[in-house]
LORO-700100 format. One record per residue (C-alpha): residue number from 1; residue in one letter; chain; z, x, y. Coordinates in pm, whole numbers. Example, Ala and Ser with C-alpha at 12.3 -4.5 7.8 and 13.67 -1.06 7.14 Angstrom:
2
ATOM  tormar  kolfi  guro       z       x       y
ATOM       1      A     A     780    1230    -450
ATOM       2      S     A     714    1367    -106
//
This chain:
148
ATOM  tormar  kolfi  guro       z       x       y
ATOM       1      M     A   29788    4233   27540
ATOM       2      F     A   29775    3976   27264
ATOM       3      I     A   29723    4249   27007
ATOM       4      K     A   30059    4411   27081
ATOM       5      K     A   30236    4077   27056
ATOM       6      Y     A   30084    4015   26714
ATOM       7      K     A   30178    4365   26600
ATOM       8      A     A   30543    4303   26686
ATOM       9      Q     A   30541    3971   26503
ATOM      10      T     A   30386    4139   26198
ATOM      11      L     A   30659    4405   26199
ATOM      12      V     A   30930    4135   26211
ATOM      13      E     A   30759    3941   25930
ATOM      14      V     A   30732    4252   25710
ATOM      15      T     A   31098    4340   25773
ATOM      16      M     A   31209    3986   25689
ATOM      17      S     A   30993    3982   25374
ATOM      18      I     A   31141    4311   25254
ATOM      19      G     A   31493    4180   25325
ATOM      20      I     A   31430    3859   25130
ATOM      21      A     A   31276    4057   24841
ATOM      22      V     A   31581    4287   24827
ATOM      23      I     A   31816    3986   24820
ATOM      24      V     A   31617    3826   24537
ATOM      25      I     A   31609    4151   24336
ATOM      26      V     A   31984    4204   24377
ATOM      27      A     A   32050    3845   24270
ATOM      28      L     A   31834    3890   23958
ATOM      29      V     A   32013    4214   23865
ATOM      30      V     A   32353    4047   23904
ATOM      31      L     A   32235    3750   23695
ATOM      32      A     A   32100    3977   23418
ATOM      33      T     A   32421    4182   23410
ATOM      34      S     A   32632    3868   23387
ATOM      35      A     A   32415    3724   23109
ATOM      36      L     A   32439    4048   22912
ATOM      37      R     A   32818    4059   22949
ATOM      38      N     A   32846    3695   22834
ATOM      39      A     A   32622    3763   22534
ATOM      40      Q     A   32841    4060   22437
ATOM      41      E     A   33159    3850   22465
ATOM      42      S     A   33000    3572   22256
ATOM      43      L     A   32910    3823   21986
ATOM      44      R     A   33264    3959   21980
ATOM      45      K     A   33417    3609   21969
ATOM      46      S     A   33187    3508   21684
ATOM      47      E     A   33259    3821   21481
ATOM      48      S     A   33632    3797   21541
ATOM      49      S     A   33634    3434   21422
ATOM      50      K     A   33457    3541   21102
ATOM      51      F     A   33710    3819   21044
ATOM      52      A     A   34000    3580   21108
ATOM      53      N     A   33857    3327   20860
ATOM      54      A     A   33805    3606   20606
ATOM      55      G     A   34177    3682   20629
ATOM      56      I     A   34266    3322   20548
ATOM      57      E     A   34018    3308   20261
ATOM      58      A     A   34157    3633   20118
ATOM      59      V     A   34508    3484   20105
ATOM      60      I     A   34376    3167   19939
ATOM      61      F     A   34187    3374   19680
ATOM      62      Y     A   34494    3593   19618
ATOM      63      K     A   34708    3280   19574
ATOM      64      N     A   34456    3136   19327
ATOM      65      V     A   34457    3457   19123
ATOM      66      K     A   34830    3546   19137
ATOM      67      G     A   34972    3196   19172
ATOM      68      F     A   35171    3054   19462
ATOM      69      S     A   35481    3256   19371
ATOM      70      G     A   35269    3575   19358
ATOM      71      V     A   35222    3572   19735
ATOM      72      A     A   35528    3693   19925
ATOM      73      G     A   35588    3640   20294
ATOM      74      G     A   35488    3923   20525
ATOM      75      N     A   35185    4096   20673
ATOM      76      Y     A   34876    4176   20466
ATOM      77      Q     A   34550    4365   20497
ATOM      78      I     A   34222    4346   20310
ATOM      79      D     A   34165    4676   20133
ATOM      80      N     A   33800    4735   20043
ATOM      81      A     A   33857    5049   19837
ATOM      82      G     A   33642    5083   19528
ATOM      83      G     A   33389    4822   19639
ATOM      84      T     A   33619    4524   19580
ATOM      85      S     A   33837    4346   19833
ATOM      86      V     A   34208    4339   19750
ATOM      87      L     A   34484    4184   19958
ATOM      88      T     A   34765    4437   20000
ATOM      89      P     A   35090    4429   20200
ATOM      90      V     A   35094    4620   20529
ATOM      91      S     A   35377    4864   20567
ATOM      92      T     A   35268    5126   20822
ATOM      93      P     A   35159    4955   21148
ATOM      94      I     A   35452    4843   21359
ATOM      95      D     A   35287    4528   21491
ATOM      96      G     A   35108    4442   21164
ATOM      97      F     A   34757    4493   21301
ATOM      98      V     A   34510    4699   21098
ATOM      99      T     A   34189    4840   21246
ATOM     100      I     A   33866    4708   21097
ATOM     101      A     A   33505    4799   21178
ATOM     102      S     A   33230    4542   21196
ATOM     103      P     A   32868    4577   21081
ATOM     104      S     A   32766    4577   21449
ATOM     105      G     A   32978    4888   21509
ATOM     106      L     A   33244    4714   21717
ATOM     107      V     A   33610    4779   21640
ATOM     108      Y     A   33864    4501   21586
ATOM     109      Q     A   34225    4479   21472
ATOM     110      R     A   34339    4211   21228
ATOM     111      K     A   34681    4086   21123
ATOM     112      I     A   34723    3847   20830
ATOM     113      E     A   35071    3697   20841
ATOM     114      V     A   35216    3483   20562
ATOM     115      T     A   35533    3276   20610
ATOM     116      K     A   35668    3086   20308
ATOM     117      A     A   35906    2791   20316
ATOM     118      G     A   35961    2615   19984
ATOM     119      T     A   35630    2488   19849
ATOM     120      T     A   35432    2555   20168
ATOM     121      M     A   35284    2873   20303
ATOM     122      D     A   35177    2914   20666
ATOM     123      V     A   34901    3171   20701
ATOM     124      T     A   34798    3307   21039
ATOM     125      S     A   34506    3545   21073
ATOM     126      T     A   34476    3704   21416
ATOM     127      V     A   34194    3933   21527
ATOM     128      R     A   34205    4115   21858
ATOM     129      W     A   33971    4344   22046
ATOM     130      E     A   33947    4525   22377
ATOM     131      S     A   33721    4375   22639
ATOM     132      T     A   33632    4464   22997
ATOM     133      Q     A   33871    4184   23099
ATOM     134      G     A   34155    4313   22880
ATOM     135      T     A   34269    4237   22525
ATOM     136      K     A   34123    3921   22372
ATOM     137      Q     A   34199    3755   22039
ATOM     138      S     A   34093    3489   21791
ATOM     139      Q     A   34346    3317   21570
ATOM     140      V     A   34312    3090   21267
ATOM     141      N     A   34608    2904   21112
ATOM     142      R     A   34618    2737   20773
ATOM     143      K     A   34891    2560   20581
ATOM     144      I     A   34868    2614   20204
ATOM     145      T     A   35079    2415   19958
ATOM     146      D     A   35176    2466   19596
ATOM     147      W     A   35008    2149   19468
ATOM     148      R     A   35082    2201   19097
//
């Protein structure tokens, strides 16, 4: 009689152990998925910040080469044709964003916007990308003056 009682307790213990193991495995899978998604978002945010800063630096370089008066207000893109980077005005996209590809294979869109007022130039470089949570963006602003 005691043997049957122990068998029933063993069956309950095994069932509870399997249930706890399943809960732990599901929790680990959810944690790993969340960590992977966060790592992907961090990579995209980091790359987009670099692309946004590159837009600002391109305008500064262009201003240094052409002079302050050589930079007109408007939207610009970085054209890498011929192995050299050249800042050119954007005329085709309606919203001013131009698609760029990153070394990691991810696709971004960048808009470099220049607004001039007297001896100051406000430069805004915005990079956006599509995420699982919708459209995200990074933006860098810089005020450049004609100090001469």
